[in-house]
C-alpha positions, 0 to 999 in steps of 0.5 A: 695824445691820449684823452687823459693827456689832453685833459691834463694839459688843458687843466694845466693851462687853466691853472697857469692862466688863473695864477698869472692875474692872481700873482699880478694882483698880489704884487700890485696890492703889495706895491700899494701897501708900501706906498701907503706906509711910505706916505704915513712915514712922510706925514709923521716926519712932517708933523714933527718937523712942523711942531718943533719948528715953532719955538713957542709951540714945541715939545720942550727939548729937555723932555724930548732928550729924556724920552725913550721913544717917540710916536707920531700918529698923523691925522687921527680921525675922530668919530664925534665931537669931543666924545666918540671913536678915534682911529689912526696909524703912525710910527714909533722910533726908540733910542739905541743904547748910545742914544741915537734913534733906531728904525721905526715900527708901525702901530695903530691907535684907536678908541679912548678919549682924546680930551677936549679938542677944538673942532676939526675932524682929525688931530695929529698925536705925538706921544713921548714914552719916557721909561722902559716900562712904557716901552715894554707896554708898547710891545704887548699885543694891546697897550691901553693908555691909563691902564697901568701906564700913567699918561700926562699932558705935556708942557708946551714951548721949547724952553718951558720948564719941565716939572720933576713930576712929569719926568719921574711919574709919567710913562707917557707924555702926550700932545695933540695938534688940531687946526694949528693949535698944539697943546698937551693932551689928556689921553685915556683909554686909547689902545695902541697895537702893533701894525704887523701887516705894515711892518711886513710890507716895509721890511719885506718879512714877518718881523715883530716890533720888538725886533725892530725897535729894541733888538735892532735887527733891521736897517731903516729902508730909505723910503721911511728914513725921514722919520728917525732922521727928523728925531735925530735933528732935534735930539741927536743923543738924548740924556745918558742914563 
């Protein structure tokens, strides 16, 4: 074997040796990310199920049936008392043409003012997107609540009367839960963004939120199916428009 051939062979062996642990690291990281997104979906479904399971402290069914999309951000972290930074990760599922709930897309929420909270280092957020303009807003690179998107604190109680103003004027109806207290939330300045990395991990390809929640180009993976399923349980078809 010539000296050149020996050097080439040695370089090839080193390259292969280095690529094996790198590939293994990527596979491990991907598996960890999928596990994280699966847990995020599980927590979001659990939050919504618990809230709707208390008739006197639930989102009114009339309001839920009229919503176009539902977002749940479990355990949003707060950076300070009353005023401070916040950041959280969640899911959003929107209705299909026939009214049932489609595959969820992953989003993040951060910044803004989450109103007067009663203690706690984390809150659960539930947002109802009530009309098409709100849905289109979600599909922007950055969607700031309050900047062209009217948001209202939602009424509480499954049988609570939902005012015409809430139904007709609000793009988003918002709620929070902290230390067991569930109430309507004044939410201003919070920015919602698509979590492209999480969507790629869950659906195994680069895909936009529009393709997931509007175009319906993917099926819901079994690992995150619990989230749209819990929405279907409490609002199977919604109000046809």
